Backbone as numpy.savetxt, mean C-alpha at the origin, in Angstrom:
# Nx Ny Nz CAx CAy CAz Cx Cy Cz
-9.42 -30.46 7.78 -7.97 -30.54 7.65 -7.33 -29.37 8.37
-6.14 -29.60 9.00 -5.45 -28.57 9.74 -5.02 -27.44 8.81
-5.32 -26.21 9.21 -4.98 -25.05 8.38 -3.48 -24.90 8.22
-2.70 -25.37 9.20 -1.25 -25.26 9.10 -0.71 -26.06 7.92
-1.36 -27.19 7.62 -0.93 -27.98 6.47 -1.28 -27.31 5.16
-2.33 -26.51 5.19 -2.76 -25.82 3.97 -2.04 -24.49 3.76
-1.41 -23.96 4.80 -0.85 -22.61 4.72 0.14 -22.42 3.57
0.99 -23.39 3.20 1.89 -23.16 2.07 1.17 -22.97 0.75
-0.08 -23.47 0.68 -0.83 -23.39 -0.57 -1.76 -22.18 -0.63
-1.93 -21.49 0.50 -2.87 -20.37 0.54 -2.49 -19.23 -0.41
-1.19 -18.85 -0.50 -0.86 -17.80 -1.48 -1.21 -18.18 -2.91
-1.00 -19.44 -3.26 -1.34 -19.88 -4.61 -2.85 -19.89 -4.82
-3.58 -20.25 -3.78 -5.04 -20.23 -3.88 -5.53 -18.79 -4.04
-4.92 -17.87 -3.27 -5.28 -16.46 -3.40 -4.99 -15.92 -4.77
-3.83 -16.30 -5.34 -3.48 -15.85 -6.69 -4.46 -16.41 -7.71
-4.86 -17.67 -7.54 -5.82 -18.27 -8.47 -7.15 -17.52 -8.44
-7.61 -17.17 -7.25 -8.85 -16.40 -7.13 -8.71 -15.04 -7.79
-7.55 -14.39 -7.57 -7.31 -13.07 -8.16 -7.32 -13.15 -9.69
-6.77 -14.22 -10.24 -6.74 -14.38 -11.69 -8.14 -14.59 -12.27
-9.05 -15.10 -11.45 -10.40 -15.38 -11.93 -11.35 -14.20 -11.79
-10.87 -13.09 -11.19 -11.75 -11.94 -10.96 -12.36 -11.39 -12.26
-11.56 -11.11 -13.29 -12.17 -10.56 -14.52 -13.26 -11.45 -15.12
-13.01 -12.75 -15.33 -14.09 -13.55 -15.90 -15.29 -13.70 -14.97
-15.05 -13.65 -13.65 -16.15 -13.80 -12.70 -16.90 -12.50 -12.46
-16.37 -11.38 -12.97 -17.05 -10.09 -12.77 -18.31 -9.95 -13.61
-18.55 -10.94 -14.47 -19.78 -10.98 -15.29 -19.96 -9.72 -16.13
-18.86 -9.20 -16.63 -18.95 -8.04 -17.50 -19.22 -6.74 -16.77
-19.22 -6.74 -15.42 -19.47 -5.53 -14.65 -18.19 -4.71 -14.56
-18.19 -3.54 -15.19 -17.02 -2.67 -15.15 -16.79 -2.14 -13.74
-17.87 -1.95 -12.97 -17.74 -1.47 -11.60 -16.97 -2.47 -10.75
-17.34 -3.74 -10.85 -16.67 -4.78 -10.05 -15.20 -4.87 -10.44
-14.91 -4.86 -11.74 -13.52 -4.99 -12.19 -12.70 -3.76 -11.80
-13.30 -2.58 -11.90 -12.59 -1.35 -11.51 -12.31 -1.35 -10.02
-13.29 -1.76 -9.21 -13.10 -1.83 -7.76 -11.99 -2.81 -7.41
-11.96 -3.96 -8.10 -10.92 -4.95 -7.85 -9.55 -4.41 -8.25
-9.50 -3.68 -9.36 -8.22 -3.12 -9.82 -7.68 -2.10 -8.82
-8.53 -1.20 -8.33 -8.10 -0.20 -7.36 -7.69 -0.87 -6.05
-8.39 -1.95 -5.68 -8.02 -2.68 -4.46 -6.61 -3.26 -4.60
-6.28 -3.78 -5.77 -4.93 -4.32 -5.99 -3.89 -3.20 -5.91
-4.23 -2.02 -6.46 -3.32 -0.87 -6.36 -3.04 -0.53 -4.90
-4.08 -0.53 -4.09 -3.89 -0.18 -2.68 -3.22 -1.31 -1.90
-3.29 -2.52 -2.39 -2.50 -3.59 -1.79 -1.01 -3.32 -1.99
-0.65 -2.83 -3.18 0.74 -2.45 -3.45 1.15 -1.30 -2.53
0.29 -0.31 -2.43 0.57 0.88 -1.62 0.70 0.52 -0.14
-0.23 -0.29 0.37 -0.18 -0.70 1.78 1.06 -1.56 2.05
1.45 -2.38 1.09 2.66 -3.20 1.25 3.89 -2.32 1.35
3.90 -1.22 0.59 5.02 -0.27 0.65 5.11 0.35 2.04
3.98 0.79 2.59 3.98 1.38 3.94 4.40 0.34 4.97
3.91 -0.88 4.82 4.22 -1.96 5.76 5.71 -2.29 5.73
6.32 -2.21 4.56 7.76 -2.47 4.43 8.55 -1.43 5.22
8.12 -0.17 5.15 8.77 0.88 5.94 8.63 0.60 7.43
7.44 0.18 7.84 7.20 -0.12 9.26 8.06 -1.28 9.74
8.42 -2.19 8.84 9.26 -3.33 9.22 10.64 -2.89 9.67
11.06 -1.70 9.25 12.37 -1.19 9.65 12.28 -0.34 10.91
11.11 -0.30 11.54 10.93 0.46 12.76 10.61 1.93 12.54
10.18 2.29 11.32 9.85 3.67 11.01 8.35 3.81 10.75
7.82 4.99 10.99 6.41 5.25 10.75 6.24 6.44 9.83
5.15 6.45 9.09 4.85 7.56 8.19 3.36 7.86 8.24
3.05 9.12 8.48 1.66 9.58 8.43 1.40 10.41 7.19
2.37 10.46 6.29 2.23 11.27 5.09 2.71 10.56 3.84
2.45 9.25 3.77 2.93 8.49 2.61 2.22 8.90 1.32
1.12 9.64 1.46 0.43 10.14 0.27 1.34 11.07 -0.53
2.35 11.66 0.12 3.29 12.52 -0.59 3.97 11.75 -1.70
4.44 10.56 -1.42 5.14 9.74 -2.41 4.16 9.11 -3.39
3.00 8.74 -2.88 1.92 8.21 -3.74 1.56 9.26 -4.80
1.38 10.51 -4.37 0.99 11.58 -5.28 2.11 12.03 -6.18
3.35 12.09 -5.67 4.48 12.50 -6.51 4.70 11.51 -7.64
4.58 10.23 -7.33 4.70 9.22 -8.38 3.60 9.36 -9.41
2.39 9.69 -8.94 1.25 9.87 -9.84 1.47 11.04 -10.78
1.85 12.19 -10.22 2.06 13.38 -11.04 3.24 13.21 -12.00
4.32 12.63 -11.52 5.49 12.44 -12.37 5.16 11.56 -13.57
4.41 10.49 -13.33 4.04 9.59 -14.41 3.07 10.25 -15.38
2.05 10.94 -14.85 1.05 11.58 -15.71 1.66 12.66 -16.58
2.47 13.52 -15.99 3.07 14.63 -16.73 4.08 14.14 -17.75
4.86 13.13 -17.40 5.84 12.58 -18.34 5.15 11.92 -19.52
4.11 11.15 -19.23 3.38 10.47 -20.31 2.68 11.47 -21.22
2.09 12.53 -20.63 1.33 13.50 -21.43 2.23 14.42 -22.23
3.33 14.87 -21.64 4.18 15.88 -22.30 5.21 15.30 -23.24
5.64 14.07 -22.99 6.69 13.48 -23.82 6.20 12.30 -24.65
4.94 11.93 -24.48 4.36 10.86 -25.29 4.90 9.48 -24.98
5.49 9.32 -23.81 6.01 8.00 -23.43 4.87 7.09 -22.99
5.00 5.79 -23.19 3.93 4.87 -22.77 3.82 4.83 -21.25
2.61 4.83 -20.72 2.42 4.79 -19.26 3.11 3.61 -18.59
3.23 2.49 -19.30 3.90 1.33 -18.71 5.33 1.70 -18.30
5.96 2.60 -19.06 7.31 3.07 -18.74 7.29 4.19 -17.71
6.36 5.12 -17.86 6.34 6.28 -16.96 5.94 5.91 -15.53
5.24 4.79 -15.37 4.92 4.31 -14.02 6.21 4.06 -13.25
7.18 3.43 -13.92 8.47 3.18 -13.28 9.20 4.49 -13.01
9.12 5.43 -13.96 9.75 6.73 -13.75 9.13 7.46 -12.57
7.81 7.33 -12.43 7.13 7.94 -11.28 7.62 7.36 -9.97
7.84 6.04 -9.94 8.36 5.41 -8.74 9.78 5.88 -8.42
10.61 6.01 -9.45 11.98 6.47 -9.24 12.01 7.92 -8.78
11.10 8.75 -9.31 11.04 10.14 -8.87 10.64 10.22 -7.39
9.65 9.42 -7.00 9.23 9.38 -5.60 10.37 8.89 -4.71
11.13 7.91 -5.20 12.26 7.40 -4.43 13.32 8.48 -4.25
13.55 9.29 -5.31 14.51 10.37 -5.21 14.12 11.40 -4.16
12.84 11.77 -4.15 12.35 12.69 -3.12 12.43 12.04 -1.74
12.11 10.75 -1.70 12.20 10.02 -0.44 13.63 10.00 0.09
14.60 9.90 -0.82 16.00 9.93 -0.41 16.35 11.28 0.23
15.88 12.36 -0.38 16.16 13.69 0.17 15.52 13.87 1.54
14.27 13.41 1.68 13.59 13.51 2.98 14.29 12.61 4.00
14.65 11.42 3.56 15.29 10.48 4.48 16.64 10.97 4.98
17.42 11.61 4.12 18.73 12.10 4.53 18.64 13.12 5.66
17.55 13.85 5.70 17.39 14.88 6.73 16.61 14.40 7.95
15.80 13.36 7.76 14.87 12.99 8.84 15.02 11.57 9.35
15.83 10.74 8.70 15.84 9.32 9.04 16.40 9.07 10.44
17.12 10.02 11.01 17.65 9.85 12.36 16.61 10.14 13.44
15.46 10.64 13.03 14.41 10.95 14.00 13.76 9.68 14.51
13.18 9.73 15.71 12.42 8.61 16.24 11.14 8.42 15.45
10.50 7.24 15.65 9.40 6.83 14.80 8.34 7.90 14.59
7.75 8.41 15.67 6.61 9.30 15.51 7.02 10.72 15.18
8.27 11.09 15.46 8.76 12.38 14.98 8.89 12.34 13.47
9.41 11.22 12.96 9.50 11.04 11.51 8.11 11.01 10.89
7.16 10.35 11.57 5.80 10.27 11.06 5.19 11.66 10.90
5.43 12.53 11.87 4.88 13.89 11.81 5.55 14.70 10.71
6.84 14.47 10.48 7.54 15.17 9.39 6.93 14.78 8.04
6.70 13.49 7.83 6.11 13.06 6.57 4.69 13.59 6.40
3.95 13.67 7.51 2.60 14.22 7.47 2.63 15.68 7.02
3.55 16.44 7.61 3.68 17.84 7.21 4.16 17.99 5.78
5.03 17.09 5.34 5.54 17.15 3.97 4.43 16.94 2.95
3.50 16.01 3.24 2.38 15.76 2.34 1.50 17.01 2.21
1.28 17.69 3.33 0.47 18.92 3.29 1.18 20.01 2.49
2.49 20.13 2.68 3.26 21.14 1.94 3.21 20.87 0.45
3.40 19.62 0.05 3.38 19.28 -1.38 2.02 19.57 -1.98
0.95 19.22 -1.26 -0.39 19.51 -1.78 -0.60 21.01 -1.97
-0.14 21.80 -0.99 -0.28 23.26 -1.08 0.49 23.82 -2.27
1.70 23.32 -2.49 2.51 23.79 -3.61 1.86 23.42 -4.95
1.23 22.27 -5.01 0.62 21.83 -6.26 -0.56 22.70 -6.67
-1.23 23.33 -5.71 -2.38 24.18 -6.04 -2.01 25.66 -6.04
-0.75 25.97 -5.81 -0.33 27.38 -5.79 0.83 27.60 -6.74
2.06 27.41 -6.27 3.24 27.70 -7.08 3.33 26.84 -8.34
2.93 25.57 -8.24 3.06 24.66 -9.37 1.75 24.43 -10.10
0.78 25.33 -9.91 -0.54 25.16 -10.53 -0.45 25.15 -12.05
0.50 25.89 -12.60 0.65 25.92 -14.06 1.05 24.58 -14.64
1.74 23.79 -13.84 2.16 22.46 -14.29 1.15 21.40 -13.89
0.66 21.49 -12.65 -0.23 20.46 -12.11 -1.68 20.63 -12.51
-2.06 21.85 -12.96 -3.46 22.11 -13.27 -4.26 22.56 -12.07
-3.59 22.80 -10.93 -4.30 23.23 -9.73 -5.30 22.19 -9.27
-6.40 22.67 -8.67 -7.42 21.74 -8.18 -8.13 21.02 -9.32
-8.07 21.58 -10.53 -8.70 20.91 -11.68 -7.92 19.67 -12.10
-6.65 19.63 -11.77 -5.84 18.46 -12.09 -5.39 18.42 -13.53
-4.86 17.29 -13.92 -4.38 17.10 -15.28 -4.70 15.69 -15.74
-4.81 15.53 -17.06 -5.18 14.23 -17.62 -4.00 13.26 -17.57
-4.33 12.00 -17.52 -3.33 10.94 -17.54 -3.80 9.85 -18.50
-2.98 9.49 -19.48 -3.40 8.44 -20.43 -3.59 7.11 -19.73
-4.43 6.30 -20.30 -4.72 4.98 -19.72 -3.49 4.10 -19.77
-3.36 3.25 -18.77 -2.24 2.32 -18.74 -2.27 1.40 -19.95
-3.47 0.98 -20.32 -3.67 0.15 -21.51 -4.68 0.87 -22.40
-4.32 1.24 -23.63 -5.25 1.96 -24.51 -6.55 1.18 -24.71
-7.64 1.92 -24.85 -8.95 1.29 -25.01 -9.05 0.51 -26.32
-8.13 0.78 -27.25 -8.14 0.05 -28.53 -7.66 -1.39 -28.37
-6.99 -1.67 -27.28 -6.52 -3.03 -27.03 -7.71 -3.91 -26.63
-7.87 -5.07 -27.24 -8.98 -5.96 -26.87 -8.93 -6.31 -25.38
-10.11 -6.27 -24.76 -10.22 -6.57 -23.32 -9.27 -5.70 -22.50
-9.24 -4.42 -22.82 -8.31 -3.49 -22.15 -8.45 -3.49 -20.62
-9.68 -3.44 -20.06 -9.78 -3.48 -18.59 -9.19 -4.76 -17.98
-9.36 -5.88 -18.69 -8.78 -7.13 -18.21 -7.25 -7.06 -18.22
-6.72 -6.59 -19.33 -5.25 -6.50 -19.48 -4.68 -5.58 -18.42
-5.37 -4.45 -18.17 -4.90 -3.49 -17.17 -4.91 -4.12 -15.78
-5.96 -4.85 -15.48 -6.04 -5.52 -14.17 -4.90 -6.52 -14.00
-4.65 -7.32 -15.03 -3.62 -8.34 -14.92 -2.22 -7.72 -14.83
-1.99 -6.60 -15.51 -0.71 -5.90 -15.41 -0.47 -5.42 -13.97
-1.50 -4.81 -13.38 -1.37 -4.31 -12.01 -1.21 -5.47 -11.03
-1.92 -6.57 -11.28 -1.78 -7.76 -10.43 -0.35 -8.30 -10.53
0.23 -8.27 -11.72 1.61 -8.74 -11.89 2.58 -7.86 -11.11
2.31 -6.55 -11.07 3.15 -5.65 -10.26 3.05 -6.02 -8.79
1.83 -6.30 -8.31 1.65 -6.70 -6.91 2.44 -7.96 -6.59
2.35 -8.96 -7.45 3.07 -10.21 -7.21 4.58 -9.95 -7.19
5.06 -9.12 -8.13 6.48 -8.79 -8.16 6.94 -8.08 -6.91
6.12 -7.13 -6.43 6.45 -6.39 -5.21 6.51 -7.33 -4.01
5.53 -8.21 -3.89 5.49 -9.14 -2.76 6.68 -10.10 -2.78
7.04 -10.58 -3.96 8.20 -11.47 -4.06 9.48 -10.73 -3.69
9.60 -9.48 -4.14 10.79 -8.70 -3.81 10.88 -8.43 -2.32
9.75 -8.05 -1.71 9.74 -7.79 -0.27 10.04 -9.07 0.52
9.49 -10.18 0.05 9.74 -11.45 0.74 11.23 -11.80 0.70
11.85 -11.58 -0.45 13.28 -11.86 -0.60 14.11 -10.95 0.31
13.76 -9.66 0.34 14.53 -8.71 1.14 14.37 -8.98 2.63
13.14 -9.25 3.07 12.89 -9.43 4.49 13.36 -10.78 5.01
13.54 -11.75 4.11 13.99 -13.07 4.54 15.51 -13.16 4.64
16.20 -12.14 4.15 17.66 -12.18 4.14 18.29 -11.26 5.16
19.50 -10.83 4.83 20.28 -10.01 5.75 19.60 -8.67 6.04
18.96 -8.11 5.02 18.28 -6.82 5.20 17.14 -6.96 6.20
16.39 -8.03 6.09 15.28 -8.26 7.02 15.76 -8.43 8.45
16.88 -9.14 8.62 17.45 -9.31 9.96 17.90 -7.97 10.54
18.50 -7.14 9.68 18.93 -5.81 10.13 17.72 -4.96 10.52
16.65 -5.02 9.71 15.43 -4.28 10.03 14.89 -4.71 11.40
14.85 -6.02 11.63 14.31 -6.54 12.89 15.16 -6.08 14.07
16.47 -6.10 13.90 17.35 -5.67 14.98 17.16 -4.19 15.29
17.04 -3.38 14.25 16.84 -1.94 14.43 15.49 -1.67 15.08
14.48 -2.41 14.64 13.13 -2.21 15.16 13.04 -2.57 16.65
13.75 -3.60 17.04 13.69 -4.04 18.43 14.53 -3.16 19.36
15.75 -2.85 18.95 16.62 -2.03 19.78 17.72 -1.44 18.91
17.57 -0.17 18.57 18.51 0.47 17.66 19.91 0.58 18.25
19.99 0.80 19.55 21.30 0.94 20.21 22.08 -0.37 20.13
21.41 -1.48 20.45 22.07 -2.78 20.38 22.40 -3.16 18.94
21.55 -2.77 18.00 21.84 -3.05 16.59 23.11 -2.34 16.15
23.27 -1.09 16.57 24.47 -0.33 16.23 25.70 -0.97 16.88
25.55 -1.44 18.11 26.66 -2.06 18.82 27.11 -3.36 18.15
26.18 -4.03 17.47 26.50 -5.30 16.79 27.04 -5.09 15.38
27.24 -3.84 14.99 27.83 -3.56 13.69 26.86 -3.18 12.59
25.60 -3.03 12.92 24.58 -2.64 11.94 24.47 -1.11 11.91
24.49 -0.55 10.73 24.34 0.91 10.57 22.86 1.25 10.41
22.19 1.69 11.47 20.75 1.95 11.39 20.38 2.99 10.34
21.19 4.03 10.20 20.88 5.10 9.25 20.84 4.56 7.82
21.82 3.75 7.47 21.87 3.21 6.11 20.67 2.32 5.81
20.33 1.44 6.75 19.22 0.52 6.52 17.87 1.25 6.56
17.74 2.24 7.43 16.51 3.01 7.47 16.32 3.80 6.18
17.40 4.35 5.67 17.34 5.10 4.42 16.98 4.18 3.26
17.52 2.97 3.27 17.19 1.99 2.24 15.70 1.67 2.27
15.17 1.42 3.47 13.75 1.12 3.61 12.89 2.29 3.16
13.31 3.49 3.50 12.55 4.69 3.14 12.49 4.85 1.62
13.62 4.67 0.95 13.67 4.84 -0.51 12.85 3.77 -1.23
13.00 2.52 -0.80 12.25 1.43 -1.44 10.75 1.64 -1.23
10.36 1.99 -0.01 8.95 2.22 0.28 8.40 3.37 -0.53
9.15 4.46 -0.63 8.71 5.62 -1.42 8.57 5.26 -2.89
9.50 4.46 -3.40 9.46 4.04 -4.80 8.20 3.23 -5.10
7.92 2.24 -4.27 6.75 1.38 -4.49 5.46 2.18 -4.31
5.45 3.09 -3.33 4.27 3.95 -3.15 4.06 4.83 -4.38
5.14 5.35 -4.96 5.02 6.14 -6.17 4.50 5.34 -7.34
4.94 4.10 -7.46 4.44 3.22 -8.52 2.94 2.98 -8.33
2.52 2.75 -7.09 1.10 2.55 -6.81 0.28 3.78 -7.19
0.80 4.97 -6.84 0.09 6.20 -7.21 -0.03 6.37 -8.71
1.04 6.06 -9.43 1.01 6.16 -10.89 0.00 5.18 -11.49
-0.03 3.96 -10.96 -0.99 2.97 -11.46 -2.42 3.42 -11.24
-2.68 4.06 -10.10 -4.05 4.49 -9.82 -4.50 5.59 -10.78
-3.67 6.59 -10.99 -4.12 7.72 -11.83 -4.24 7.31 -13.30
-3.44 6.35 -13.73 -3.61 5.87 -15.11 -4.87 5.01 -15.22
-5.33 4.47 -14.12 -6.60 3.76 -14.09 -7.77 4.75 -14.21
-7.71 5.86 -13.46 -8.79 6.85 -13.46 -8.72 7.78 -14.68
-7.54 8.03 -15.20 -7.41 8.91 -16.37 -7.13 10.36 -16.04
-6.96 10.68 -14.78 -6.63 12.06 -14.38 -6.05 12.04 -12.98
-5.41 13.15 -12.61 -4.84 13.26 -11.27 -5.05 14.68 -10.77
-5.46 14.83 -9.52 -5.66 16.13 -8.88 -4.88 16.15 -7.57
-4.69 17.33 -6.97 -3.98 17.40 -5.68 -4.66 16.63 -4.55
-5.89 16.18 -4.76 -6.54 15.35 -3.74 -5.78 14.06 -3.48
-4.89 13.71 -4.41 -4.11 12.48 -4.25 -3.15 12.60 -3.07
-2.90 13.83 -2.60 -2.04 14.04 -1.43 -2.85 14.13 -0.13
-4.15 13.87 -0.19 -5.04 14.05 0.95 -4.69 13.18 2.14
-5.14 13.62 3.31 -4.87 12.89 4.56 -5.43 11.47 4.51
-6.60 11.30 3.89 -7.20 9.97 3.82 -6.32 9.00 3.03
-5.65 9.52 2.00 -4.77 8.66 1.20 -3.57 8.21 2.04
-3.15 9.03 2.99 -2.05 8.65 3.88 -2.49 7.64 4.92
-3.75 7.72 5.36 -4.21 6.85 6.44 -4.68 5.48 5.97
-5.13 5.36 4.71 -5.64 4.07 4.24 -4.61 2.94 4.35
-3.34 3.15 3.93 -2.40 2.03 4.06 -2.13 1.63 5.51
-2.24 2.60 6.43 -2.07 2.29 7.85 -3.22 1.41 8.32
-4.44 1.79 7.93 -5.62 1.02 8.31 -5.55 -0.39 7.73
-5.18 -0.49 6.46 -5.09 -1.80 5.81 -4.04 -2.68 6.48
-2.88 -2.12 6.76 -1.78 -2.91 7.33 -2.09 -3.36 8.75
-2.60 -2.46 9.58 -2.91 -2.82 10.96 -4.07 -3.80 11.01
-5.09 -3.59 10.17 -6.23 -4.51 10.16 -5.81 -5.90 9.73
-4.98 -5.98 8.70 -4.57 -7.29 8.20 -3.52 -7.96 9.06
-2.53 -7.21 9.48 -1.44 -7.79 10.27 -0.15 -7.05 10.02
0.17 -6.14 10.90 1.35 -5.30 10.75 2.62 -6.15 10.77
3.51 -5.90 9.83 4.78 -6.61 9.79 4.75 -7.95 9.09
3.62 -8.31 8.50 3.51 -9.57 7.74 3.28 -9.25 6.27
3.74 -10.13 5.40 3.55 -9.91 3.97 2.08 -9.97 3.59
1.36 -10.90 4.22 -0.05 -11.08 3.87 -0.95 -10.03 4.51
-0.47 -9.37 5.57 -1.30 -8.42 6.30 -1.93 -7.34 5.44
-1.13 -6.57 4.66 -1.73 -5.53 3.82 -2.71 -6.07 2.79
-2.47 -7.29 2.31 -3.37 -7.90 1.32 -4.71 -8.24 1.97
-4.64 -8.93 3.10 -5.86 -9.33 3.81 -6.62 -8.11 4.30
-5.90 -7.14 4.85 -6.55 -5.93 5.36 -7.23 -5.14 4.26
-6.55 -4.96 3.14 -7.15 -4.23 2.01 -8.39 -4.94 1.51
-8.31 -6.25 1.38 -9.44 -7.03 0.89 -10.63 -6.94 1.84
-10.38 -7.12 3.14 -11.46 -7.10 4.13 -12.13 -5.73 4.21
-11.33 -4.68 4.29 -11.88 -3.33 4.41 -12.60 -2.92 3.13
-12.05 -3.28 1.97 -12.69 -2.93 0.70 -14.04 -3.62 0.56
-14.10 -4.91 0.91 -15.37 -5.63 0.83 -16.40 -5.02 1.77
-15.96 -4.67 2.98 -16.88 -4.03 3.93 -17.32 -2.67 3.42
-16.38 -1.88 2.92 -16.68 -0.54 2.43 -17.67 -0.57 1.27
-17.40 -1.42 0.30 -18.27 -1.51 -0.87 -19.61 -2.15 -0.52
-19.61 -3.10 0.42 -20.87 -3.69 0.84 -21.78 -2.67 1.51
-21.19 -1.83 2.35 -21.97 -0.78 3.01 -22.42 0.28 2.02
-21.61 0.51 0.99 -22.03 1.44 -0.07 -23.27 0.92 -0.77
-23.28 -0.41 -1.01 -24.44 -1.01 -1.64 -25.70 -0.89 -0.80
-25.52 -0.82 0.53 -26.66 -0.64 1.43 -27.01 0.83 1.65
-26.30 1.70 0.90 -26.52 3.15 0.96 -26.28 3.73 2.35
-25.29 3.16 3.03 -24.88 3.67 4.34 -23.67 4.58 4.13
-23.92 5.86 3.95 -22.86 6.80 3.60 -21.92 7.07 4.76
-22.44 7.70 5.81 -21.60 8.07 6.94 -21.36 6.90 7.88
-22.28 5.96 7.91 -22.12 4.80 8.78 -20.91 3.98 8.39
-20.49 4.09 7.12 -19.32 3.34 6.68 -18.09 3.71 7.49
-17.91 5.01 7.73 -16.74 5.46 8.48 -16.79 4.94 9.91
-17.98 4.94 10.49 -18.13 4.46 11.87 -17.80 2.97 11.95
-18.31 2.20 11.02 -18.10 0.75 11.06 -16.65 0.38 10.74
-16.02 1.11 9.83 -14.61 0.86 9.55 -13.77 1.17 10.79
-14.11 2.29 11.46 -13.41 2.62 12.70 -13.63 1.58 13.77
-14.86 1.06 13.86 -15.17 0.01 14.83 -14.38 -1.26 14.54
-14.28 -1.60 13.25 -13.50 -2.78 12.86 -12.06 -2.63 13.31
-11.49 -1.46 13.09 -10.09 -1.23 13.47 -9.91 -1.34 14.98
-10.85 -0.78 15.74 -10.77 -0.85 17.20 -10.84 -2.30 17.67
-11.77 -3.08 17.12 -11.94 -4.48 17.52 -10.71 -5.31 17.17
-10.13 -5.03 16.00 -8.93 -5.77 15.60 -7.78 -5.47 16.54
-7.59 -4.20 16.85 -6.48 -3.81 17.73 -6.65 -4.43 19.12
-7.88 -4.49 19.62 -8.12 -5.02 20.97 -8.05 -6.55 21.00
-8.75 -7.20 20.09 -8.89 -8.65 20.16 -7.94 -9.41 19.24
-7.44 -8.75 18.20 -6.50 -9.38 17.28 -5.33 -8.44 17.03
-4.49 -8.23 18.03 -3.39 -7.27 17.87 -2.43 -7.63 16.74
-2.41 -8.89 16.35 -1.57 -9.31 15.22 -2.32 -9.28 13.89
-3.53 -8.72 13.88 -4.28 -8.54 12.65 -5.15 -9.73 12.28
-5.89 -9.56 11.20 -6.81 -10.60 10.75 -6.09 -11.87 10.32
-4.81 -11.76 9.94 -4.08 -12.96 9.53 -3.91 -13.92 10.70
-4.03 -13.41 11.93 -3.88 -14.27 13.10 -5.20 -14.89 13.54
-6.30 -14.58 12.84 -7.62 -15.09 13.23 -7.69 -16.61 13.22
-7.19 -17.31 12.17 -7.26 -18.78 12.22 -6.53 -19.36 13.42
-5.37 -18.80 13.77 -4.64 -19.30 14.93 -5.41 -19.06 16.22
-6.01 -17.86 16.34 -6.78 -17.56 17.54 -7.99 -18.48 17.66
-8.65 -18.78 16.54 -9.80 -19.70 16.57 -9.36 -21.10 16.96
-8.18 -21.51 16.46 -7.66 -22.83 16.80 -7.35 -22.91 18.29
-6.74 -21.85 18.83 -6.45 -21.81 20.27 -7.74 -21.83 21.09
-8.75 -21.13 20.59 -10.04 -21.10 21.30 -10.68 -22.48 21.32
-10.62 -23.20 20.19 -11.18 -24.53 20.13 -10.44 -25.49 21.06
-9.12 -25.36 21.07 -8.33 -26.22 21.96 -8.65 -25.92 23.42
-8.85 -24.63 23.72 -9.20 -24.24 25.08 -10.54 -24.81 25.50
-11.50 -24.80 24.59 -12.81 -25.38 24.89 -12.71 -26.88 25.07
-11.88 -27.51 24.22 -11.71 -28.96 24.34 -11.09 -29.34 25.66
-10.09 -28.56 26.10 -9.44 -28.82 27.38 -10.39 -28.61 28.54
-11.27 -27.63 28.43 -12.22 -27.32 29.50 -13.23 -28.46 29.67
-13.62 -29.06 28.52 -14.60 -30.15 28.61 -13.99 -31.37 29.30
-12.70 -31.58 29.06 -12.06 -32.73 29.69 -11.95 -32.52 31.21
């Protein structure tokens, strides 16, 4: 059957598979935990991808990921608020910081802005282990209560489904925003900012909106991750945390809703599969090779693979004739 006819049903099929992960994990906490963290990074990668849709780049998105994590952990621990609530507070705190950064830097060109965010992540990490060590716990970090208490029956399952619900909500929100006037403004700014301004679109306002929303969702993702692990350290601001959403989005399909999902899933399966084969350093080489091959042969990401295969088959069919 033609894949184009099935495409409207693929998201529902993907959701059905995601819902079956806990029962299919066969009681393996490792499998369920890996799946849960993968869903968290799907949220995080989607946040970065949303920013890229407005023509902006970030090499330091770990700053917002980590700020949301710390804000949620400290609020939950010091004030006794439920993590389900503090996760949202963490996202709002990250959005507030994102607003301040955006007000000063949003007029910069893509890669100048990317370098500013990269430097900001390094600065925040340094402050967390020096000036703010009394609050953050320094390199030792600080504890974070579980998103779902262990006293709740099937707590790991409930936690997974809660995070999956957040992912679905984020994707629906992004789909709504990108399909409407905001999405059209993002596309116009991304293609030609000068012409967008001439047509009555305020690039600064829309870029700032994208920056704040992306920072908020990244902060929520960071908060969800640390409540999954039970602690947070300044390593959450690390360079690798900033680069993973870029790798996931480009591998899956930059600028598409499904891209970060497909990319996160593909890279995670490859990463964990190589871990099972005890290939420690080779994992980095193979992940890098995957990214290079995707960029060269699938510039639109893995989501474009079915179309490319269909074109290849048609080309072979035409050649035979």
